[in-house]
RODO-2510 file (C-alpha; in nm, 4 decimals, decimal comma):
residues 213
     n   res          X          Y          Z
     1     x     2,0327    -0,0059     0,4460
     2     x     1,6628    -0,1388     0,4680
     3     x     1,4803    -0,0514     0,1456
     4     x     1,1061    -0,0372     0,2509
     5     x     0,9506     0,2913     0,4310
     6     x     0,6329     0,3922     0,5300
     7     x     0,4561     0,6736     0,3632
     8     x     0,1156     0,8602     0,2947
     9     x     0,0105     0,9027    -0,0352
    10     x    -0,0390     1,3245    -0,0777
    11     x    -0,2044     1,3114    -0,4540
    12     x    -0,1155     1,3611    -0,8129
    13     x     0,0524     1,5906    -1,0138
    14     x     0,3117     1,5819    -1,3375
    15     x     0,6594     1,6891    -1,3997
    16     x     0,8874     1,6753    -1,6245
    17     x     1,1622     1,4571    -1,6491
    18     x     1,5443     1,4514    -1,7641
    19     x     1,3964     1,4064    -2,1338
    20     x     1,1341     1,6772    -2,1137
    21     x     0,8944     1,4323    -2,1150
    22     x     0,5931     1,4957    -1,8960
    23     x     0,5357     1,2268    -1,6260
    24     x     0,2241     1,2084    -1,4520
    25     x     0,3440     1,0607    -1,1360
    26     x     0,2242     0,9696    -0,7321
    27     x     0,3198     1,2151    -0,4860
    28     x     0,4348     1,0200    -0,1367
    29     x     0,4914     1,1226     0,1866
    30     x     0,7472     0,8289     0,2438
    31     x     0,9216     0,8815     0,6188
    32     x     1,1644     0,9354     0,8303
    33     x     1,1202     0,6053     0,9544
    34     x     1,2620     0,5279     1,3302
    35     x     1,3392     0,1929     1,3682
    36     x     1,0634     0,0977     1,6851
    37     x     1,2249    -0,2903     1,7178
    38     x     1,4810    -0,5288     1,6205
    39     x     1,3979    -0,8766     1,5463
    40     x     1,6829    -1,1555     1,5655
    41     x     1,6289    -1,5638     1,4531
    42     x     1,8323    -1,5287     1,8124
    43     x     1,5308    -1,3687     2,0087
    44     x     1,2331    -1,4166     1,8214
    45     x     1,2950    -1,6669     1,5181
    46     x     1,3103    -1,4653     1,2365
    47     x     1,5160    -1,1659     1,1301
    48     x     1,2799    -0,8288     1,0751
    49     x     1,2306    -0,4753     1,1840
    50     x     0,9666    -0,2759     1,3303
    51     x     0,9217     0,0414     1,1637
    52     x     0,7138     0,3952     1,2090
    53     x     0,5396     0,6382     1,1012
    54     x     0,3634     0,9663     1,1598
    55     x     0,2830     1,0787     1,5546
    56     x    -0,0335     1,0525     1,7417
    57     x    -0,1293     1,2351     2,0678
    58     x    -0,0406     1,1341     2,3985
    59     x    -0,3445     1,1107     2,5036
    60     x    -0,4663     0,8359     2,1693
    61     x    -0,1756     0,6469     2,2971
    62     x    -0,2086     0,3306     2,4915
    63     x     0,0418     0,2865     2,7922
    64     x     0,1816     0,0032     2,5919
    65     x     0,2334     0,1814     2,2432
    66     x     0,4092     0,4908     2,4918
    67     x     0,5769     0,2464     2,6943
    68     x     0,6928     0,0399     2,3729
    69     x     0,7944     0,4449     2,1955
    70     x     1,0034     0,4656     2,4904
    71     x     1,1867     0,1861     2,4808
    72     x     1,2907     0,2442     2,1857
    73     x     1,4068     0,6260     2,2601
    74     x     1,1535     0,7957     2,0438
    75     x     1,0149     1,1305     2,1319
    76     x     0,6823     1,0620     2,0683
    77     x     0,4847     0,7775     1,9786
    78     x     0,4334     0,6143     1,6366
    79     x     0,0993     0,6255     1,4489
    80     x     0,1735     0,3275     1,1886
    81     x     0,3926     0,0274     1,2944
    82     x     0,4854    -0,2129     1,0471
    83     x     0,7088    -0,5192     1,0508
    84     x     0,9669    -0,5901     0,7978
    85     x     1,1052    -0,9363     0,6912
    86     x     1,5047    -0,9255     0,6634
    87     x     1,6976    -1,2102     0,5113
    88     x     2,0059    -1,1095     0,6979
    89     x     2,0167    -0,9398     1,0343
    90     x     1,9418    -0,5656     1,1230
    91     x     2,2987    -0,4321     1,1396
    92     x     2,1657    -0,0764     1,3150
    93     x     2,0042    -0,0417     1,6278
    94     x     1,6218     0,0531     1,7620
    95     x     1,5865     0,4106     1,6824
    96     x     1,8012     0,4572     1,3789
    97     x     1,5785     0,6798     1,1319
    98     x     1,5374     0,5637     0,7406
    99     x     1,4777     0,7744     0,5243
   100     x     1,4044     0,8698     0,1524
   101     x     1,7656     0,8110     0,1026
   102     x     1,7119     0,4806     0,0977
   103     x     1,5989     0,4610    -0,2604
   104     x     1,7224     0,6461    -0,5893
   105     x     1,5884     0,8085    -0,8656
   106     x     1,5164     0,5589    -1,1746
   107     x     1,4959     0,2565    -0,9079
   108     x     1,2155     0,0676    -0,8947
   109     x     0,9963    -0,0338    -0,6753
   110     x     0,7179    -0,1486    -0,5422
   111     x     0,3772    -0,0072    -0,3198
   112     x     0,1152    -0,1534    -0,1265
   113     x    -0,2025    -0,0219     0,0107
   114     x    -0,5543    -0,0253     0,0451
   115     x    -0,7514    -0,0158    -0,2589
   116     x    -1,0482     0,3139    -0,2629
   117     x    -1,4119     0,1674    -0,1286
   118     x    -1,6477     0,1819    -0,3572
   119     x    -1,9364     0,0813    -0,1745
   120     x    -2,2174    -0,2130    -0,2799
   121     x    -2,1971    -0,2364    -0,6361
   122     x    -2,3699    -0,4285    -0,8805
   123     x    -2,1999    -0,7367    -1,1386
   124     x    -2,1414    -0,5363    -1,4238
   125     x    -1,9654    -0,2207    -1,2411
   126     x    -1,7963    -0,5364    -0,9439
   127     x    -1,6976    -0,7597    -1,2295
   128     x    -1,7214    -0,5904    -1,5789
   129     x    -2,0393    -0,8164    -1,6936
   130     x    -2,2182    -0,7533    -2,0177
   131     x    -2,5452    -0,7241    -1,8869
   132     x    -2,8890    -0,7892    -2,0986
   133     x    -3,0324    -0,6299    -2,3829
   134     x    -3,0610    -0,2711    -2,3443
   135     x    -3,3907    -0,2508    -2,5397
   136     x    -3,7379    -0,1254    -2,4067
   137     x    -3,9063    -0,3031    -2,2244
   138     x    -3,6530    -0,6023    -2,1292
   139     x    -3,5938    -0,5314    -1,7587
   140     x    -3,2841    -0,7079    -1,7713
   141     x    -3,0206    -0,3873    -1,8212
   142     x    -2,7477    -0,4488    -1,5788
   143     x    -2,8751    -0,7912    -1,3804
   144     x    -2,5935    -1,0713    -1,4177
   145     x    -2,8446    -1,3748    -1,5464
   146     x    -2,8373    -1,7326    -1,4683
   147     x    -2,6117    -1,8341    -1,1755
   148     x    -2,6951    -2,1812    -1,1203
   149     x    -2,8509    -2,4733    -1,2543
   150     x    -3,1835    -2,6486    -1,2234
   151     x    -3,2088    -3,0283    -1,0397
   152     x    -2,8573    -3,1048    -1,0786
   153     x    -2,7053    -2,9647    -0,8271
   154     x    -2,9316    -2,8043    -0,7414
   155     x    -2,7381    -2,5314    -0,6226
   156     x    -2,5028    -2,1991    -0,6920
   157     x    -2,1573    -2,2802    -0,7249
   158     x    -1,8933    -2,1078    -0,4844
   159     x    -1,6789    -1,8029    -0,5853
   160     x    -2,0054    -1,7445    -0,8366
   161     x    -2,0040    -1,3745    -0,9311
   162     x    -2,2640    -1,1571    -0,7568
   163     x    -2,3423    -0,8163    -0,6266
   164     x    -2,1518    -0,7016    -0,2944
   165     x    -1,9097    -0,5295    -0,1024
   166     x    -1,6710    -0,3642    -0,3792
   167     x    -1,2914    -0,2305    -0,3099
   168     x    -1,1157    -0,1937     0,0827
   169     x    -0,8495    -0,4150    -0,0701
   170     x    -0,4901    -0,4705     0,0391
   171     x    -0,3500    -0,4666    -0,3269
   172     x     0,0102    -0,4601    -0,4298
   173     x     0,1885    -0,2364    -0,7316
   174     x     0,4778    -0,3394    -0,9323
   175     x     0,7397    -0,2372    -1,1041
   176     x     0,7221     0,1321    -1,1217
   177     x     0,9363     0,4256    -1,1652
   178     x     1,0776     0,6643    -0,8936
   179     x     1,0659     0,9849    -1,0920
   180     x     1,2359     1,2605    -0,8006
   181     x     1,2563     1,2272    -0,4631
   182     x     1,2726     1,5690    -0,2447
   183     x     1,4575     1,4875    -0,0131
   184     x     1,4059     1,8228     0,3019
   185     x     1,0655     1,7112     0,2187
   186     x     1,0210     1,3421     0,2917
   187     x     0,8882     1,3283    -0,0901
   188     x     0,8660     1,0553    -0,3506
   189     x     0,7526     1,1291    -0,7066
   190     x     0,6561     0,7645    -0,7991
   191     x     0,5006     0,7770    -1,2026
   192     x     0,2190     0,6278    -1,2432
   193     x    -0,1179     0,6069    -0,9312
   194     x    -0,1249     0,3933    -0,6737
   195     x    -0,3616     0,2534    -0,4101
   196     x    -0,5851     0,4568    -0,1592
   197     x    -0,7446     0,7383    -0,1757
   198     x    -0,5364     1,1143    -0,0395
   199     x    -0,4097     1,0924     0,2764
   200     x    -0,4063     0,6803     0,2845
   201     x    -0,0887     0,4882     0,4297
   202     x     0,1145     0,2883     0,2033
   203     x     0,4292     0,1075     0,2118
   204     x     0,7239     0,1687    -0,0054
   205     x     0,9818    -0,1109    -0,0837
   206     x     1,2731    -0,2284    -0,3356
   207     x     1,0728    -0,3847    -0,6211
   208     x     1,0454    -0,7323    -0,5815
   209     x     1,0518    -0,8684    -0,9768
   210     x     1,2440    -0,5576    -1,1312
   211     x     1,4374    -0,6836    -1,3914
   212     x     1,8030    -0,6859    -1,2761
   213     x     2,0404    -0,5247    -1,5492
***
């Protein structure tokens, strides 16, 4: 079974675990994800499956997207498509559905998503630069300070921390624990926070760096 699901971040809450300890969790609507396409070494040079999530209105889907979904035997066009690489050939076929049953409570997972956008920010917020003196009249409270040299080399080095756009970056949070699975509602409760705002799309997969017992 494929240990990867596409989902949507719902929000955060808190629940009691089996030891009656209050745990902060993020609620994720994970799947069901139909297999839209199966790729093999013979046909594509590598093993992978293309998963879909959600559904979009027929008027919003392109002709190519609609026919691609029909070829897999789907009744509607998925809103999100994402390819998952596999080490071995997929034993199923297009049209199979992956659900939260692919995960178990207590399992360690990774969650991938796009972080919240913060807009244009200065170096104090963006890179936690200390700034200048906070005394009256210094006029140097939240500035970056020196960014280069004088005659040699006479320029600003590459990768110098500067004000700019902050956030909206693809990030992976590793080794999160599955606290609870609500199968009838396709919900996974994950211990801790994950990237993105409520309603953003995320990818859930089995933890790649989880410690083996």
